[in-house]
C-alpha positions in Angstrom: 41.0 -83.4 156.7 40.5 -80.0 158.3 37.7 -77.7 157.3 39.8 -74.6 157.5 43.0 -73.7 155.7 45.4 -70.8 155.8 47.5 -68.9 153.2 50.8 -67.1 153.9 51.3 -63.6 152.6 54.9 -64.5 151.9 53.4 -66.7 149.1 50.3 -65.0 147.8 51.6 -61.4 148.2 54.5 -61.8 145.7 54.8 -60.5 142.2 55.1 -64.0 140.9 51.6 -64.8 142.3 49.9 -61.5 141.6 51.1 -61.4 138.0 49.0 -64.5 137.2 45.5 -64.3 135.8 42.6 -63.9 138.3 41.3 -67.4 137.5 44.7 -69.0 138.2 45.0 -67.1 141.5 41.4 -68.1 142.6 42.2 -71.7 141.5 45.2 -71.7 143.9 43.0 -70.8 146.8 40.4 -73.5 145.8 43.1 -76.2 145.5 44.5 -75.1 148.9 41.1 -75.4 150.6 40.6 -78.9 149.2 44.1 -80.4 149.5 44.7 -83.1 152.1 46.8 -82.5 155.3 50.0 -82.9 153.3 48.9 -80.6 150.5 48.1 -83.4 147.9 45.2 -83.5 145.5 43.9 -86.3 143.3 41.2 -84.3 141.6 42.8 -81.0 140.7 41.5 -81.0 137.1 37.9 -81.6 138.3 38.2 -78.8 140.9 39.4 -76.5 138.1 36.4 -77.3 136.0 34.0 -77.0 139.0 35.2 -73.5 139.9 35.3 -72.2 136.3 39.0 -72.4 135.8 40.8 -74.2 133.0 43.8 -76.5 132.3 45.7 -73.4 131.2 45.3 -72.1 134.8 46.7 -75.4 136.1 49.6 -75.1 133.7 50.2 -71.5 134.8 50.4 -72.6 138.5 52.9 -75.3 137.6 55.0 -72.9 135.4 55.1 -70.3 138.2 56.1 -72.9 140.8 53.0 -73.0 142.9 52.0 -76.6 142.0 54.0 -79.8 141.5 52.5 -82.4 139.1 53.2 -86.1 139.3 53.0 -88.8 136.6 50.3 -90.5 138.6 48.0 -87.5 138.0 48.3 -86.3 141.6 49.4 -82.7 142.4 50.9 -81.1 145.5 50.8 -77.5 146.6 54.5 -76.5 146.7 54.2 -74.0 149.6 51.7 -76.1 151.6 53.9 -76.3 154.7 54.5 -72.5 154.6 50.7 -71.9 154.4 49.5 -74.6 156.9 51.3 -75.9 159.9 49.1 -78.7 161.4 49.6 -80.3 164.8 51.0 -83.8 164.6 48.1 -85.3 166.7 45.6 -83.8 164.2 47.5 -84.6 161.0 45.9 -87.2 158.7 48.6 -88.6 156.5 48.1 -88.4 152.7 47.2 -91.5 150.7 49.7 -90.3 148.1 52.6 -92.1 149.8 54.6 -92.8 146.7 54.5 -89.2 145.6 55.3 -88.0 149.1 58.5 -90.1 149.0 59.6 -88.2 145.9 59.7 -84.9 147.8 62.2 -83.2 150.0 61.5 -80.1 152.2 63.5 -77.0 152.2 64.3 -75.3 155.5 61.6 -72.7 154.9 59.0 -75.6 154.4 58.7 -75.5 150.6 58.3 -78.8 148.8 60.8 -79.7 146.1 61.1 -82.8 143.9 63.9 -84.8 145.4 67.2 -84.8 143.5 69.6 -87.8 143.5 71.7 -87.9 146.6 69.3 -85.9 148.8 67.9 -87.2 152.0 64.5 -88.8 151.6 61.5 -87.1 153.2 60.6 -89.0 156.4 57.6 -91.4 156.1 54.4 -89.7 157.5 55.8 -86.2 156.9 56.2 -85.1 160.6 54.6 -81.7 161.1 56.0 -78.5 162.5 54.2 -78.8 165.8 56.6 -81.6 166.8 59.6 -79.2 166.9 58.1 -76.0 168.1 60.4 -73.6 170.0 59.7 -73.1 173.7 56.9 -70.7 174.4 55.2 -70.9 171.1 51.4 -70.9 171.5 49.0 -72.8 169.3 45.7 -71.3 168.1 42.9 -72.7 165.9 41.9 -71.6 162.5 38.8 -69.7 163.6 38.2 -71.7 166.8 40.6 -71.1 169.6 39.8 -74.4 171.4 41.0 -76.8 168.7 44.7 -75.9 168.6 44.7 -77.0 164.9 47.0 -74.3 163.4 50.4 -73.5 164.8 51.7 -70.0 164.7 55.5 -69.8 164.6 57.5 -66.8 165.7 58.5 -64.6 162.8 62.1 -65.1 161.6 64.0 -64.1 158.4 63.5 -66.7 155.7 66.7 -68.6 154.9 68.2 -68.4 151.4 66.6 -70.8 149.1 68.8 -73.5 147.6 68.7 -73.6 143.8 67.1 -76.6 142.2 67.7 -77.0 138.4 64.5 -77.1 136.5 63.2 -80.0 134.4 62.6 -79.7 130.7 58.8 -79.6 131.1 59.0 -76.7 133.6 61.1 -74.6 131.2 58.8 -75.5 128.3 55.7 -74.5 130.3 57.3 -71.2 131.3 58.4 -70.3 127.8 55.0 -71.3 126.4 53.3 -69.1 129.1 55.5 -66.1 128.0 55.2 -66.9 124.3 58.8 -65.9 123.9 60.0 -68.4 121.3 62.9 -69.5 123.4 63.9 -73.1 122.7 63.6 -74.9 126.1 65.9 -77.7 125.1 68.6 -75.4 123.9 68.3 -73.3 127.1 68.5 -76.3 129.4 71.5 -77.8 127.5 73.4 -74.5 127.6 73.1 -74.1 131.4 73.6 -77.8 132.2 76.9 -77.6 130.2 77.9 -74.6 132.3 77.0 -76.2 135.6 74.3 -73.6 136.1 76.9 -70.8 136.2 76.8 -67.4 134.5 80.4 -66.4 134.3 81.7 -67.0 137.8 78.2 -66.5 139.4 76.0 -69.4 140.5 72.5 -69.1 139.0 69.8 -68.7 141.6 66.7 -68.0 139.5 66.4 -70.0 136.2 63.2 -68.0 135.3 65.2 -64.8 135.3 67.7 -66.5 132.9 64.8 -67.3 130.6 63.7 -63.7 130.6 67.2 -62.6 129.8 67.3 -65.0 126.8 63.9 -63.6 125.8 65.3 -60.0 125.8 68.5 -61.0 123.9 66.4 -62.9 121.3 64.2 -59.8 120.7 67.2 -57.5 120.5 68.9 -59.8 118.0 65.8 -60.0 115.8 65.5 -56.2 116.0 69.2 -55.8 114.8 68.6 -58.2 112.0 65.5 -56.3 110.8 67.5 -53.0 111.0 70.1 -54.4 108.6 67.6 -56.1 106.3 66.6 -53.6 103.5 63.4 -55.6 102.9 62.3 -55.8 106.6 59.8 -53.0 106.2 58.1 -54.8 103.3 55.3 -57.3 103.7 56.6 -60.7 102.5 54.1 -62.7 100.5 
């Protein structure tokens, strides 16, 4: 495993990242430094305790989409391949081979849990250096002689393909926002509609949760407005 890691501004300079608590953001950096060459960790909870973070910080990273948990107890950094691009001849394959096979990779390099019918991630997780465009130079992370990290030419990021969330993801996000939205009802509603809002395909389920949150608050405010006893303290 390499001693140096990199972090992409396209990941850590976003509102979604910066809106998290300072301890959750610092935990993300610590997990990124200690992950293996495919972005997997088998000791994420111990790392969190060691650096003064908590399980709540881990849950926040999962809810915000920066960390993917597995039933085995392993975790993977979702944007690992956007942060780190390791040459194939220096890449040490992860021992989490079962978890690796559950993932697919978007065109921008982001990990996603594989859905039924999608092409399986190739064994060994071939790294970006194997398909570099002509003329692209390799530089090291701090040492120009190693050629460990690959710098790719800048290009517009392709549109991300929408992946429907799982119940635990919706539940974690609602719990984080403390909005009282029923995650099962939310998921059932959009699964029934085919993840469409009117004639528009949904691209961000978290935005839909926030809309439900606002609608719920507005409905409660209207109910209080028409309730003659709303201003009294109920015993």
